[in-house]
N, C-alpha and C positions, 0 to 999 in steps of 0.2 A: 392501480397505477403500474406502469411498465417498469422494468428494471432500470436502474440508474447506470449509465456507462459513461465513462470519462476517459479520453485519451490524454496522455501526458508525455513529457519528455523527462528522462531521468539519467543519471550517470552511474554506470557500473564502475565501482571502485576496484582498482587493481593495484599490484605492487609496482607498476611502471610509474616513472617520475613525471611524465607528462599528464596534462589534464585529460581525463577520459572523455571520449565523445558522448554526446547525448543520444539515448536510444528511446525508441518508442515503448511505452508501457500502457496497459489497459487496466483501468480501475473499474470494478463492476460490483453492483449490489442488487439483489433481487429480493424484495421484501416478501414476495409470495413463496419463494423456495425456502429461504431461511432468513428471517429478519435480524438474526444475531450475527451473521457472517458477511465479510467482504472478500472479494476475490481480486488478486493482482496477478496479471500475466506479464511475464518478462519475455524478452526476444527468445526465440526457439521454442515457443509454446510452453514455457515453464509457468504453470499456475500455482498460486499459493492461496489457500483459503484459511482465514483466521477470523477471530472475533472482532467485530466492529469496535467494541470496548478497548481492545488492545490497541488499535490504531489511535483512538481518542487519548488514551493514557499516554502512549508513547510520544505524542506531539508536546506533552508537558514535561515528562520526566522519563528516564529509562524504564522500559517495560518488556517483559519476556513471557511467552507462553509457548511451551512446546519448542518447535524448531524455528520460531520467529521471534526476533528481537527488534524493537523500535525505540529510538531516542532522538531528542532534539540535538542539532548540531549548530551551535551558534543561535543567532536570532531569526535566521531566515531559512534554514534548511533542516531536514530530518533525515535520518539514516535508517534503513531497514536491513537486517541481516537474516538471511534464510539459510538453514542448515538442511542437507540432504545426504544420502549415502554417497552421492557423487562429489560432494564438497560443499563449499560455502559461497554464497553470493552476497555481495555487499552493494547496496543500491542507495544513491543519494537523491532526494527530491527537494524541490522548493516546498517549504511548508505550507505556503498559500494554496498550493495545488491540492494538497491532502486536506486542508481545511475546507476548501470549496467543495471537494468531493463529499466529505463528512456532512456538511451542511445539506447537500442535496439528498443524502441518505435519510436524514432525519425528516425531510419534508415528503419523502416517499412512504406511502402506507399501503398495506396489502388491500386488494379489492375484496370486499365481503359481499356475499350474495344473500 
């Protein structure tokens, strides 16, 4: 099965008072490369790779592993926080987008020869 790719819109959370504009985000899962990891690419080609289990756990309750934290925000949104030497990025998603992506990853299986 080929990799799962899903493009979404998310909001980069900043200190500004106004609502942040939506930005394009790429969600990717490649069961042949590593069936335990998901990839999220933010604008500027900033890619984060972390455990698929972390994404699943973070949609239900606050979860952290290494430089990535994920938690539900109300009933319909989820927040991801990414730490790097350059700073912190906080990104807000519609939960249904992440749930749809997760479901697609569980139906993808590596091709066996």
